[in-house]
N, C-alpha and C positions, 0 to 999 in steps of 0.2 A: 516431309515430317512436320509435325506441329509442336514447336517448342514454345512454351509459355514465356511471354515477355521478350521474345526475340522478334524485332521488327526489321525487315529486310532493308528498307530505304533509310531507316535511322542508322543501321549498321554502315551503309554506304556513306552517310554524312559524317559519322564518327571516323571512319577510315580516312576520308579526305582531310578532316581536321588534323589527323595524326600523321599524314603522309610526309610532311616536312621533316619531322623528327625521324620517321622511319627511313627515309632516303638518306638522311645524314648519318645514320648508324649502320645501315645494311652493307653486307659484303656483296661482291659481284654475284655470287650464287643466290643469295637471298633476294636480291633485286630481280633476278630472272624469275625466281619462284613467285614473287609478288606479281610480276607481269603475267605469268601463267594463271595465277589465281584470279587476277582482274579480268583476264581474257575469258575464263570460264564464267565468272560472275556476270560479265557483260553479255555473254551468250544467253544466259538464263533470262536476264532482264529483257534482252532484245526479242527473245522468243515470246515473252508475255506481251511486249509492245506490239509485235506483229499480229498477235491474235486479235480477234474482234472482241467487242465488249461482252458478248454472251460467253465466248470461250474463256475469257478472263474471269468472269464471274463464276463459271463452273469449276475452273481449275484452281483459282487462287483465293477468291473472296472468303472462303471458309477457313483458310489457314491463319494462324496467329501471326505469321510473318507478313501478311497482307495488311496489317494494321500499321498505323504510324503515330508516333508520339506528337502531341500538340500542346502548346501552351503550358510550359512548366509553370506551375502555380506560384511557387515560392522558392527562390534559389537556396534558401536555408532548409528546405524540405525536399524530399525525394518524390513527392506526389506529382503525378502528371496525368494528363488526360490522354485517352487513346481513342482513335476512331478508325473505322475500317476504310481503307482506301477504295475509292471508286476507280474505274478504268481511267478516267480523265485525270484523277489525282496521280495515279501511277505514271501515266505518260508525262505529266508535268514534272514529277520528281525525277524520272529517268532523264529527261532533257536537261534538267538542272545539274544532275550528277555528271552527265556527259560534258556539259559546258565547263563545270568546275574542274573536272579532271584535266581537260585540255588547257585551261588557264594555269593550273598548277604545273603541269609538265612544261609549258612554255616558260613560266617564271623560273623553274628549276634549271632549264637549259640556258637561260639568260644570266644565271647567277655567276658570280666570280668563283664560287666554290666548285672546284673540279669534281669532287665526289658527288655532289648533287647532279651536276651535268651528266657524269658517267652513269649514275644510277637511274636518272630519268630516262636516258636513252635506252638503257637495258630494259627498263619496265616497258617503254614504248615499243621496242622491238618485239617483245613477247606479246604485248597487248594487241598490236596491229596484225599479228599473224592470222587472226581470224578476220572474217568480213564484217565484224560488228563494231569496230572502232578504227579510225574515226569515221563516222557516217556522214558528218556534215562537211561539205567540200571546203568551206572556209576554214574549218578546224584543221583539215588535212594540209591545206596550203600553209597555214601558219606554223604548224609543227614541222613541215618539210623545210621551210625557210630557216627555222631555228637550228635544225640539225645541220643544214648546209653551212650556216654561219660558224658553227662549232668546228666543222670539218675543214673549213678553209683557214 
């Protein structure tokens, strides 16, 4: 679908910025739903990342969601510039999202706040149920060590 002014990677960035408050207020069931949502979202992003540049251009480039907000011109004004993401831009944004999500989950699991720990683990359980997260071995090892530390 082509929704005007909806930008896929900007949505991901805003979701990550809000994740701290989300995990602090979610129930057990809401955390699991968020994990399933992120799982589906990561599957979509991973499918685009695995495609080659021509497939990406054919499937995604014409969509409004393939654009990305850049350079907010004035904080007191809602004007912003928009550009179409290239395949390289998308892959860079996807890697940044993957890394930031890992860092956030690790920080939440290291927190003294038991609710954040529990909800981060619930999100992670649902998120890792697919084969798209965590893809980076060092991220997987880092997450595994934090879960093991909580379990002991």
